[in-house]
N, C-alpha and C positions, 0 to 999 in steps of 0.2 A: 237392636242397639249394640253396636260393636265398640263404641267408645274410641274409635280410631280417627274420627274426623277432626280436622283442625278448625277451630272456630274462626270467624272473620276477625280482622285486625281490631275492629272496635271492641270486641269482647276481650281479646287477649290484652289489649292496651288498657282497657278499663281495669281488669283484675290486677295487672302489674302495677299500675299507677295507684290503685286503691291500697294495695299491699305495702307500697313504700310511702303512703300518705301524701301522695302528690295529687292534691285536690283538683288543681286546675286541669291537669292532663286527664284525670278520670272524668271530670265534668264535661270536657270537650268531646267526649264520645257520644253524648246524648243530643238528640234533636231538641230544639227550643221548647216544644210542647210535650216532651217526654213525660212518662209517668213511672214511678217506682213504688212497688208495694212490698213492704218488709215489716214483719213482726206486728201485723195489725194496723200499720200506719200507711197512708197513701200520700206520696209526695208528687206534686204536679208542677211542671215547669222547672227551669234551671235554678231559680232561687231556692225553691224547696228541696230540689235534689242536691244542691250544694250543702244545705243544712244536714241532709241525710248522710252524705259522704263524710262531712266533718265529724258528726256525732258518732257514726259507725267506726271511724278510724281512731277516735280518741277514747271511746268507752272501755274497750278491752284490748289486750295484746294477744295476738294469735298468729298461727301460721295456717296457710291455705294450701291444700294439695288437690289439684284437679284429678278426679277419679274417672270421669267419663264425660264425653262431649259428643252430642249427636244433633244433626239438623233434623228436627222432627216434622217440619213442614217448610215450604219455601220461606226463607227469611225468619224462621223461628228456630231457636237453638235451646237445647236443655243441657246445661253444664252442671255436673254434680261435683261438689267440692267437699273435702274433709277438712274441718277446722278443728284445731287443737289450741287451747289457750286458757286464759284466766277468767273465763266467763262461767256462769253456772252450768255445772255438768262437765265442763272441761273439754269435751269433744262433741262434735255434731257433724252429720252429713247434711248439706244443704243443696237444694236444687235451685239453680239460677235459670229462670226461663226468660230468654231474651227475644224480643221482636225487633227486627231491624228494617229500616227503610234506607236503601242504599248503604252508605257507610256510617250511619248513625243509629244509635239505640233509641227506639221509640217507646218501648215498654219493657220493664224488668220486674219480674215477680220472684221474690226469694222466699223459699219455704222448705221445711224439713221433708 
């Protein structure tokens, strides 16, 4: 893991849109049958993923800094981000494991 790889546009666009609270652009990076797993919850399909994006963007204020990005398997990326904000603990490093099919995210798992 060198952390020098540049993730595909779907990943960088998702993170940038999520950070600026642009729900529509963030949501557009997902396949219609995509799945997101975050904080013990599973969101299936675009309607549930939209709920996830809206709640994640509104619950806390934070900054995200990409620490590392690697393609760990074909179409599978692990992006490690450092978050600092007004959530419990104040800082955390999170791993975002993306699975892509073409130019869309099909699965995203977020975990420390």
